[in-house]
N, C-alpha and C positions, 0 to 999 in steps of 0.2 A: 504493500500500500504506500509506503514511504517513497518508493521509486516512481510510482504513478503520480503522486503529488509533486514530487521534484520535477518530473518530466513536464507536467502541466505548467508549473511555475516558470521553468526555464523557457518553455515554448512561448508563453505569454510575454515574458520579458524580451525574448528574441524578436517576436512579432512587433512589439511596441518600439523597439530600438531600430529595427530594420526599415520599417515604413514602406517596404516593397512587397507586393503580393502576387507576383508572377509565378507561374508553376516552377520555373527553374529555381528561383530564389526560395520559394517555400520548400522545395525538395532539399536544397542546401541547409535550410533551417532544421528540417526534420533529421537530417544526418548529423548536424551539429548537436542537437538535443540528445540523440542516441549516444553520441560519443561522450558527452558530458555525463550522462547517467551511467554509462559503462565505466568511466573513470571513478565515479562515486562508488560503484559496486566493487571495483578493484581495490580502491583505497580502504574500504571497509573490510575486505578479506585480508589485506596485508596488515593493517593496524589492529584487526580484531575488534575494533570499535570505531564508531563514526561520531565524532564530536561536532555538534552543530551549535552555532551561536543562537541563543534563545532570543526570539524577536518579541521583546517586551518594551514597554514605554521607555524604560531606562536605556535600552540599547538604541532605540530611535533617537533619544536625546543625545547619547554619546556620538552617534554617527553624524548628527547635525552639528554638534560641537566640533567634531573632527574636520568636517568640511569647512567650517569657519576658520579653523586653525590652518588648514591648507591654503585658504585664500590669504590670510594674514602672512603666512610664510612666503607665499608667492610675491606679495607686495614687498616684503623685506628683501627677498632675493633680487628682485628687479632693481630696487633701490641700491643695493650693494653693487650690482653689475653696472648700473648707469653712473654711479658716483665716480668722478674723475680720479679720486684717490684709490678706488677699488678696495674697500675695507674688507677684503677676504683674507682670513688667516686660517687655513685648514688645520684641523686638529682631530686626533683620534684618541678617545679616552674611554676609560672604564666607567660604566654607569651601573651602580648597585641597584638591585631591584628587590621589591618585597613581594611581588606576585609569585604564586607557587604553582598553580595549575598550568598544564601545558597549553590549554586553550587561552588562558589569560596572557601567558608569555607570548604566544603567537600573535594575539591581537595587539599587544603592546609593541612588539618588535615591528610588526607591519605598519602600525600607526606612526611610529617614528620614521620608517622608511617612506611612507606616503607623504610625509610633511617635507616640502622642498627644502634642500639645504642640509638634511640629515639622512644618515643611512646606517641601519643596524647591520654590522658585518659579522657578528658572532654572538650566539646565544648560549649562555652557560646556566648552571643551576641557580646562581645567586647574582649574576651580573650579565650585562650586555657590553659589547664593544661597539662604540658608536663613532662614526665619522661625521664631522660637521664642518661647514664652510667657515664657521667662526666659533670662537669659544662661547659666545652668547647663546648659540643653539643648544649646547650641552648644559649650560647653566640653567636655561629655561626648563630642560628636562629634569635637572636635579631638584628643582623646586617641588616637583612631584605632582603637578596638576593633572597630567595625563594619567599617570599611574594610579592616582587616587580615584579618578573617574572609572578606570577599569576595575579597581577593587570594589567599588560600589555596585558594579554590575552583578557581583556574586557568582562569577563563573570560575 
């Protein structure tokens, strides 16, 4: 049943995003949906469990907050690039983490990477290695706002 729901969800999203409804494009979409569901099935068999982010109001709030952070980071990145002095000082530092579950770590590491100017390069039990275009990026992460929001999700 889960695979049927997933198939329908992926198909609807694909249809909404494609905007084209010719037979050729629809057949490509059907093949794409089948491939995605096949990957889900394979991941579940390899991992022996499939962890899914719970879609609760808190998760929606977090995703909206993350999108806003991406916008703010893009503005900061453009400002740094356009500045004649180019205030870019790349740094690679350890970021200690408090999140413990693998799903929370994955969400945290991917959220850092989605934010322009930062990149999670290594995930360990109690820390991440993060590359940033400026020390300010890592200092913002050290303040713990993003990690705190992920902890509140209860995943």
